[in-house]
C-alpha positions in Angstrom: -89.9 -100.6 -183.5 -90.1 -101.1 -179.7 -93.0 -99.3 -178.0 -92.1 -96.3 -175.9 -92.9 -96.6 -172.2 -94.1 -93.0 -171.9 -96.4 -93.1 -174.9 -100.0 -92.3 -174.3 -101.1 -95.9 -174.9 -98.3 -97.4 -172.7 -100.8 -97.8 -169.8 -104.3 -99.0 -170.2 -106.8 -99.4 -167.3 -109.8 -101.8 -167.5 -112.6 -102.7 -165.1 -115.8 -104.8 -165.2 -114.7 -106.7 -168.3 -113.5 -110.2 -169.3 -110.2 -110.3 -171.2 -109.8 -113.2 -173.6 -107.8 -114.3 -176.5 -109.6 -115.1 -179.8 -108.4 -115.8 -183.3 -107.7 -112.1 -184.0 -106.0 -111.0 -180.8 -106.6 -110.1 -177.1 -110.0 -108.4 -176.5 -112.1 -107.1 -173.7 -115.6 -108.5 -173.6 -118.2 -106.0 -172.3 -121.6 -107.4 -171.3 -124.0 -104.8 -172.5 -127.2 -106.7 -172.0 -128.6 -110.2 -171.6 -128.2 -110.8 -175.3 -125.4 -108.5 -176.3 -121.6 -108.6 -175.7 -119.3 -106.0 -177.2 -115.7 -106.7 -178.0 -112.9 -104.1 -177.8 -109.5 -105.3 -179.1 -106.5 -104.3 -177.1 -103.3 -102.8 -178.8 -101.1 -105.3 -177.0 -98.0 -104.5 -179.2 -98.2 -100.9 -178.1 -98.9 -101.5 -174.4 -96.2 -101.4 -171.7 -98.6 -102.0 -168.8 -102.2 -103.3 -168.5 -103.9 -102.3 -165.3 -106.7 -104.7 -164.2 -109.3 -103.0 -162.0 -112.2 -104.6 -160.0 -114.5 -106.9 -161.9 -111.9 -108.0 -164.4 -111.3 -111.7 -165.3 -108.5 -112.7 -167.7 -107.7 -116.0 -169.4 -104.4 -117.8 -169.5 -104.1 -117.5 -173.3 -104.7 -113.7 -173.0 -101.9 -113.5 -170.4 -99.6 -115.5 -172.6 -100.1 -113.1 -175.5 -99.5 -110.1 -173.3 -96.3 -111.7 -171.9 -95.1 -112.5 -175.4 -95.6 -108.8 -176.4 -93.7 -107.7 -173.3 -96.7 -106.2 -171.5 -96.7 -106.0 -167.7 -100.0 -106.8 -166.0 -100.8 -105.1 -162.7 -103.9 -105.9 -160.5 -105.1 -102.6 -159.1 -108.0 -101.0 -157.2 -110.7 -98.9 -158.8 -109.3 -96.3 -161.2 -105.9 -97.9 -161.3 -105.1 -97.0 -157.7 -103.7 -99.3 -155.0 -101.5 -101.8 -156.9 -102.0 -105.2 -155.3 -99.9 -107.5 -157.5 -97.8 -107.4 -160.7 -97.0 -109.9 -163.4 -93.8 -108.9 -165.3 -93.0 -110.3 -168.7 -89.9 -112.5 -169.1 -88.8 -110.2 -171.9 -88.5 -107.2 -169.6 -84.8 -106.7 -168.7 -83.4 -105.6 -165.4 -81.9 -102.4 -166.9 -83.8 -99.9 -164.8 -83.6 -102.1 -161.7 -79.8 -102.3 -162.1 -79.7 -98.5 -162.4 -81.8 -98.2 -159.3 -79.7 -100.7 -157.3 -76.4 -99.1 -158.4 -77.5 -95.6 -157.5 -79.0 -96.8 -154.2 -75.8 -98.6 -153.2 -73.4 -95.8 -154.0 -73.6 -93.1 -151.3 -72.6 -90.3 -153.6 -75.3 -91.1 -156.3 -77.9 -91.8 -153.7 -77.3 -88.4 -152.1 -77.4 -86.8 -155.6 -80.8 -88.4 -156.4 -82.2 -87.6 -153.0 -81.1 -84.0 -153.5 -82.6 -83.8 -157.0 -85.9 -85.2 -155.7 -86.2 -82.4 -153.2 -85.0 -79.9 -155.9 -87.8 -81.0 -158.3 -90.4 -79.7 -155.8 -89.0 -76.1 -156.1 -88.7 -73.6 -158.9 -85.1 -73.1 -160.0 -85.3 -69.5 -158.7 -86.1 -70.7 -155.2 -82.9 -72.7 -154.7 -79.6 -71.2 -153.7 -76.5 -72.2 -155.7 -75.2 -74.7 -153.2 -77.6 -76.4 -150.8 -77.3 -79.5 -148.6 -79.8 -82.3 -148.1 -80.4 -81.1 -144.6 -81.2 -77.6 -145.8 -83.5 -79.0 -148.5 -85.4 -81.0 -145.9 -85.8 -77.8 -143.9 -86.9 -75.9 -146.9 -89.4 -78.5 -147.9 -90.9 -78.5 -144.4 -91.3 -74.7 -144.6 -92.8 -75.0 -148.1 -95.4 -77.5 -146.9 -96.4 -75.3 -144.0 -96.8 -72.3 -146.3 -98.9 -74.4 -148.7 -101.1 -75.6 -145.9 -101.6 -72.0 -144.8 -102.4 -70.8 -148.3 -104.9 -73.6 -149.0 -106.5 -73.2 -145.6 -107.0 -69.4 -146.3 -108.4 -70.1 -149.7 -111.1 -72.4 -148.3 -111.7 -70.4 -145.1 -110.7 -73.2 -142.8 -108.4 -71.5 -140.4 -105.4 -73.2 -139.0 -104.7 -76.7 -140.4 -102.5 -79.3 -138.9 -101.7 -82.6 -140.8 -102.6 -85.6 -138.6 -102.6 -89.3 -139.4 -104.0 -91.5 -136.7 -105.1 -94.9 -138.0 -106.3 -95.9 -134.5 -108.5 -92.8 -134.4 -109.5 -92.7 -138.0 -113.0 -91.3 -137.9 -112.1 -88.7 -135.3 -110.1 -86.8 -137.9 -111.3 -83.7 -139.7 -112.5 -84.0 -143.4 -109.3 -82.5 -144.9 -107.1 -85.1 -143.2 -109.4 -87.9 -144.1 -109.5 -86.8 -147.8 -105.8 -86.3 -147.9 -105.1 -89.8 -146.5 -107.5 -91.4 -149.0 -106.1 -89.4 -152.0 -102.5 -90.1 -151.0 -103.3 -93.8 -151.0 -104.6 -93.5 -154.5 -101.5 -91.7 -155.6 -99.3 -94.4 -154.0 -101.2 -97.0 -156.1 -100.5 -95.1 -159.3 -96.8 -94.7 -158.5 -96.5 -98.4 -157.5 -98.1 -99.5 -160.8 -95.6 -97.4 -162.8 -92.6 -98.7 -160.8 -93.7 -102.3 -161.4 -94.2 -101.7 -165.1 -90.5 -100.6 -165.3 -89.3 -103.6 -163.3 -88.1 -101.4 -160.4 -88.1 -102.3 -156.7 -90.6 -100.3 -154.7 -88.6 -101.0 -151.6 -85.3 -99.2 -152.5 -85.9 -95.6 -151.7 -83.5 -92.6 -151.8 -85.3 -90.3 -149.4 -87.4 -92.8 -147.5 -86.1 -96.1 -146.1 -87.1 -99.1 -144.0 -90.3 -100.0 -145.8 -91.3 -102.1 -148.8 -92.8 -98.9 -150.3 -90.0 -96.5 -149.7 -89.4 -95.7 -153.4 -93.2 -95.3 -153.9 -93.2 -92.6 -151.2 -90.2 -91.0 -152.8 -91.8 -90.5 -156.1 -95.3 -89.8 -154.8 -94.0 -86.9 -152.8 -93.0 -85.1 -156.1 -96.7 -84.7 -157.0 -98.7 -84.2 -153.8 -98.5 -80.4 -153.8 -100.3 -80.2 -157.1 -102.6 -83.2 -156.9 -103.7 -84.6 -153.5 -103.3 -81.5 -151.4 -105.6 -79.1 -153.3 -108.1 -81.9 -153.7 -108.2 -82.6 -150.0 -108.7 -79.0 -149.0 -111.5 -78.6 -151.6 -113.4 -81.4 -149.7 -113.3 -79.7 -146.3 -117.1 -79.6 -146.1 -117.7 -83.1 -147.6 -119.8 -85.5 -145.6 -117.9 -88.5 -147.1 -114.4 -87.1 -147.8 -112.7 -90.5 -148.3 -115.1 -91.7 -151.0 -115.2 -88.3 -152.6 -111.4 -88.0 -152.7 -111.0 -91.3 -154.4 -113.7 -90.5 -157.0 -112.4 -87.0 -157.7 -108.8 -88.3 -157.9 -109.8 -90.9 -160.5 -111.5 -88.2 -162.6 -108.6 -85.9 -162.4 -106.2 -88.6 -163.6 -107.6 -88.1 -167.1 -106.4 -84.5 -167.1 -103.1 -85.0 -165.3 -101.7 -87.7 -167.5 -99.8 -88.7 -164.4 -98.5 -92.2 -165.4 -96.4 -91.1 -168.4 -95.0 -88.2 -166.3 -94.0 -90.6 -163.5 -92.2 -92.9 -166.0 -90.3 -89.9 -167.5 -89.3 -88.5 -164.1 -88.2 -91.9 -162.7 -86.1 -92.6 -165.7 -84.6 -89.2 -165.6 -83.6 -89.5 -162.0 -82.0 -93.0 -162.5 -80.1 -92.1 -165.6 -76.5 -91.3 -164.8 -75.5 -87.7 -165.5 -73.0 -88.6 -168.2 -75.7 -90.6 -170.0 -78.3 -87.8 -169.9 -78.1 -86.3 -173.4 -81.1 -84.0 -173.0 -84.8 -83.8 -172.1 -85.8 -85.8 -175.1 -83.2 -88.6 -174.7 -84.6 -91.3 -177.0 -82.5 -94.1 -175.4 -84.0 -93.3 -171.9 -87.6 -93.2 -173.2 -87.6 -96.5 -175.0 -88.8 -99.7 -173.4 -85.9 -102.1 -172.9 -86.6 -105.7 -173.8 -84.1 -108.6 -173.4 -82.6 -109.8 -176.6 -80.2 -112.4 -175.0 -79.4 -113.6 -171.5 -75.8 -112.8 -170.5 -73.5 -113.8 -167.7 -72.0 -111.2 -165.4 -68.2 -110.7 -165.2 -66.4 -108.3 -162.9 -63.9 -107.3 -165.6 -65.9 -107.3 -168.9 -69.3 -106.6 -167.4 -71.2 -109.3 -169.5 -70.3 -112.5 -171.3 -72.5 -114.5 -173.7 -74.6 -117.2 -172.1 -74.9 -120.6 -173.6 -71.2 -121.1 -173.9 -69.2 -123.7 -172.1 -66.3 -121.9 -170.5 -64.5 -125.0 -169.2 -61.0 -125.3 -170.6 -61.3 -127.4 -173.7 -65.1 -127.7 -173.3 -67.5 -127.9 -176.1 
């Protein structure tokens, strides 16, 4: 039975440990004291992605076992934020990447996914029967202005304006500093999820022109309920950046954001005719390669390892 990507154990975050392979399996060594080292064995067969935070070292035999079980390994910042690099297993197919590229390269499907992304931010009752992408962009702008106003009133801030000036970083107000820091954390979480699925972070549907376009697309789905309320709650913080990162890491335990990102991304990339319902088993399962195929414009795929020369053996 293949492990499901969206299962609760699909993503495991580690920091300040040494990951090794012993005679029993892959384990995390935790140095408790000068004379004591605890071992925690990792459920490698049930993991889709292992997030390695600061202070982690890992041996080649452990990486080999993780690759054999089809587990992606992602090097991240503290708490699983800021994905720096990813090691994808050879057994992970390009299924979701092919879905992404096909949808991105077809204008009609790209428009449909972009429209659905905007639509996911609204309640069904808020949207008219027929709405264009331009109208959705305008509606989203008004929605964010209204949300800024509501959050500012709740915290007694007065008028708030979103500013992002890297060249004048410390001149910004605490809410803007906290929001920038929290958004960076959110981008790291989304980036890690996309890498675990074998997707390209660069091929976005709403955003374009950056290696993180798809990261920004998906992160925008969750900002209104995650980073924005957090940032406004820190309007009186003396160190809003550090506090935002710490609070965001703590909130992740309650949000269960990674499984939700995986589900939403797979739902968006699944063609409408293949979407059999919210609990579509085929969409939720991890897809591992069983055999390498050759591409053919007529049949789609052909078996590899076959000599196709006339009369060849």
